[in-house]
N, C-alpha and C positions, 0 to 999 in steps of 0.2 A: 565868814565869807563876805566878800565885798558887795556893796550895793550896786556897783556899775553893772550894766547889762553885759553878760558874757556872750561871746560868739559861740556857735555850735562847737567849733574846734576846741575852744578853751574849756567848755563844759565837759566835752568828751574826754579831753586830756586829763582833767581833774578826776573824772570818774575812774580812769585807768590808774591814776596815782592812788586813789583810795582803795581800789581793788588790790593793788600790790601790797598796800599796808595791811589790809585784812588778811590776805593770803600769807603774809609773813608771820602771823600769829604773835605779833609784838605789841598789839594794842590791848590795853586793859578794858574792862567792861564799860567804864565811863567814857573813854575815848571812842570805843566802838559805837556806843549809842549816839554820840555827837556826829560821827562820820556817817552813820546811817541816815540821820536827819539831813545832812548835807547832800547825800546821795539822792534822797527824795526830791530835793529842790533841783538838783542838776538834771535828774531824769525828766522832770517837768519841763525844764528849759529846752532840753533836746527834743522831747516829744512835740512841744509847741512849735519849735523851729522847723521840724520835719513836716508837720501838718501844714504850716504856712507855705513851705516850699512846694509841697504837693499841690496845694490849692492854686498857687501861682502858675505852676506847670500846666495844670488842667486848663486854666484860663487862657494861657498862651496857645496851647494846642487847639482850643476851641476857636480862637481868633484866626488861626492860620488855615482852618478847614475851608 
């Protein structure tokens, strides 16, 4: 996986691609292990971005009250 920071959409799209690969049952065990490691990183990226968006939304809503 590249070192550049992925957008939420890019990370989510990659998760969907990996899901399709896993569901195809065409991965061997070594590839599956590597894909699961990548999934872990992608999930953290998505989680962090969602948390940040949530916090920013709360801040904006507090400011307009």
